[in-house]
N, C-alpha and C positions, 0 to 999 in steps of 0.2 A: 615282478617275477617271483618274489618271495612267497606270494600266495600260491603260485603254481607248485613250488617245491613242497610247501606244507601239505598241499592237497595230495601230491603224488606219494608222499611218505605214508599216507593213510591207506594206500591201496597196494596190491601186489605190483611189482615193477614191470608192468607191461611196457611195450614200446613207447606209448605216449607218456607214461610216467617217467621213464628214463630220460626221454627227450627234455622234459621240463626240469629235471634235476641237473642235467648237463648244462642247460641254458642258465640255470640259477648259479651254477659253479663258474660261469663266465665264458663258457665255450661259445663260439660264434655258430650261426645257423649252418654254415657249410660243413663245419667239423661234426656237428650233431648228425647231419644227414649221412655223412660218410661212416660214422660209427654205427649207426642203426640201419644202414643200407636202405635209406628211404630217399625220396625225391623232395626238393624244396616245396613243391606244391602240397605234399602230404603234411609237412610240418606246419605250413600256413593254415591248412584245414583244421589241424588239431588245435591251433591257437584260437581260431574263430569259434570252433565247437565248444571249447572250454569256456570262452567268454560268454557264450550263449546259454549253456545248460549247467555250468558249474561242475560240482563234484560228480554228478551223475554221468558226466562224459567219460570218466575212467572206467565205467562198467559197460560202455557201449560195445566194445569189441576186445577180444583177447588177442594182443599183438605179440604173443610169445612165439618161440620158434616152432611151436606145433602148427601154427598157421602157415599155409603155403605148401605143405608136404602132400605129395600125391600118393595115392595107393599104387600097389604094384600093377593093378589092372589099368589104372589111368596112365601110368608111365609107359606101359606097353602100347596103349592107344596113341600116345603122343609120339613114340618112336615110329610106329607104323605110319602115322599121318605124315610126318616130315621125311620119312624115307621115300614115300610116294610123291610128296609135294614139298620139295626143299624150301626151307624158310630163307628169305633173303636177308633178314636181320632179326635181332632179338625182339623187336616190337611185334613182329608177326607171331612169334612164340608166345609172348605175353597175351596177345589178343585171343589166340586159339585156346590157351589154358584157361583164360577167364570165361570164354564162351562155352567150352565143353566140360570143364572141370570145376567151374565156379571157384577158382583160386586166383588171387591177385598177386602176380609176380612182378618184381622190379626187373629192369633191364639186366642188371648184373646177375640177379637170381635166375633169370631165364637162360643166360649164357652158361651159368654153372650147371643148370639142369641139363642143357643140351650136351655139354661135355660128359656129364655123368651117364647120359644115355648112349654115348659112343659116337657123338657127332664132333666135327671139327669145323671151325670157321675158316674157309679157304675159297679160292677162286677155282671154278672148273677149268680144265685144260681146253683150250680152243683148238679144235681139230677140223681139217678140211671135210666138208660135207660130202664131197664127191670123189674122194680118193679111191682109186682102184687097187685092191690088195694084190691081185695077180700082176699088175703092171709094176707095182712097187717091188715085188719079189723078183721079177724079171730084171729090173734095173739093177738091183743090188747084186744079183748073180753076174750080170754083165760087167759091172764095175769091178767086182772082185776078180773076175777073170782077166780084165785089163791090167789091174795092178799086179797080179801074180806073174803076168807075162811081160811087164814093162821093161824095156831095154834101158841101159844106163844113159843113153843119149836121148831119152824121151822124158817128158814131164806131164803132170796132170794139174790142172787148175780148175777152180770153181768160180764162176762169174755171175754177177748180178748188179743191179743198180740200186742206189740208195738216195734218198732225198731229204736230208736233215733240214728241218725248218728252224729259222731263227726264233725260237720260243723257249721260255724258261720251263723246265720240266720238274715239278716237285716230285720227290721220291722219298721213301722211308729212310730214316737215318737215326743215329743216336744223338739226342740233344738233351741238355740239362732238364731235369724234371721240374715242371712248374714254369719254365721259360716259354714265353710265346715266341714261336719261330715262324718267320715268313721268308718268302723268296720273291724278289722283285719280278713283276711280270714284264714281258717284252712286247711292245706293240709292233705291228707289221707282219707281213706274210712272206717275206723274202726267204728263199731256200736255195740250197746247193743241189746240183744234180751231178752225181758221181757214178761212173760205171767202172767197176773194178774186177780184178781177178786175183784169187788167192791160191798160192801153192802151199798145201798143208804140210809138206815135208820140210820146207825151209822158211815158211811164213813170209816169203817174198810177196809183196802186194803191189800189183801194177794197176794204175787207175788213170782215167782221164776225166775232165770236168767240162761241162757244156751248158748252154742255155736250156737245152732239153736233151733227153736221152732218145736216140733214134738209130737208124741203120748207120748213119755217118759216124756217130760216137762209138758205135760197136766196132766198126772197121778201124777207127783210130786206136782203140784199145787193143785190138788184135794185132795191128801193125806194131804197136809198142811192145807187145809180148814177144813178137819175133825179133825185133831189134835188140831187146834186152837179153835174149837167150840165143845167141848166134850159134852156140855149139849143139843145140838140140835139133835133132832131125824130125821130131814130131812133138807138137804141143797139143795135148788133148784138153779141150775146153768144154766144161759142162755148164750148160745154160738152161734157163727155163723156156717156156714157149711164148714169150712176148713176141708181138707181131714183128718188131724190128729185127729179131733174130732170124726170121723167115723171109725178110724183105727181098724182093726180086733184084733190087739194085745191088744187093750184097753178094748174090750167088756167083756172078762172073769172077769176082775177086777170090771167093772161097774155092772155086773150081779151077783156079789157075794151077798149072803143073808144078810151079815152084813153091806153092803154098805149103807151109809146114803146120799151120793151124788146122785142127780137125775138131769140128763141133759135135758134141754129144748132147742130146736133149733129155731133160728130166721128164718123168711122168707128169701129166697134168695134175694140178691140185696136190702137189707133194713138196711144199717148201722145206719140210723137215729133211729132205734128201739133198739139200744144198747147204753145206756147212758155212758158207759165207753169210748166210742169213744170221747165224749166231754171232759172227763178227760184228754185224751192225748193232746187235744188242750190247756187246761189250763196248763198242765205241760210244753208244749213248750213255751207258753207266759211267764210263770214264770221263766223258767230255760234257755231256749236257745235263745229267741228273743233278739237281740242286746247285746248278751253276747259272749265273746271270752274266750275259755279255751285253754291254751297253750299246755296242754298235755291231752291225753285220760284219764289218771287217774283222773285229775281234773274234766273232763267232767262227768266221771262215778260217782264220789263222789257227784257232784251237782245233778244228776238225782236221785240217791238213797236218798240223803238228802231231796229232795222234797217229796218222797213217805213215808219216815220214820219219818220226823219231820214236814215239812210244811203242808202236807195234814191233819194229825191228829190235828195240832194246829189251822189251819185256815179254816177247812172245812166249817164253817158257811158262809164264803165268797164265797165258790164255789158252794153251794148247789142250788142256783138259776139258775146256768148254767148247772150243771150235775143233771138232773132230769129225771123222767119217765113220763113226760108230753107228751105222745105219740099222734101222729095224723097220719092219712093216707095221704101219699103224692101222688098227682095225677098230671100228666103232663098236664091235661086238665085245671088246674088252672093257668098255666103259658103260656107266649108267648115263645115258644121253637124256638131257633135260630140254 
């Protein structure tokens, strides 16, 4: 390696020359790659090239910072291209810049370029493809009218079903830098089937569990709501348009004169208008993300413990997330890809 260093000192300190000086100083290949912002393949190519052509290798290409800079016109073209056709990763940016601008960018260099051009690496928001704006607005108006006129002996709940599966769910978290972190996978496909109803005022959560969710579990959950709220003259239950909510075998019970439960249906394709959907997300973050349960019984106990203990004890922490701050979602407000 001493001959590399001697040769590099005879030339301006281009990237390849600096690489050999760093190697000669005892730095390992990984450190050299990080310092010079190059990949391990590039460093290997430099070594082989020098072994083949000797000192003339150092004059083959100027690896100074001037390389890889795009002109203003080129940057405008890159911005326009990826505004129209979003890049899924930095490799696509590298490929485009090489093909159209004849500039070879590293992955990290491409990421810096995109941030400089006003892009951010993020996931698009998933929106219902068929949500009706007028029906959303009508629902929100009806809900607000109901809440404004709600009597003291009436209550409102939002209901839905959730099916947590006994699976480990890797999620982002803060871990020691350089530490390899893993989560044990869980085999099997067993899952819970829970139908619940949430009161946003008190965060009272009523739920039943069954082998599957159907008209029978719906009735069981509604009956439980009535038993647990004897002083309420009306229990307004907002549900989606699942078939079991419209089941014929459920109608005679709902139409009974002594019935205090009143169903209200959400617009089709509008899960954002059901706050309990957000509760399911909180439940997963609290119970399943980066958690491994060796047995299904342990998994089941953790889920039920969340609903029975954690939710009533810590609901003030969740109420800013699980709210009825409804709005109409319009695809016109977004760049749809």
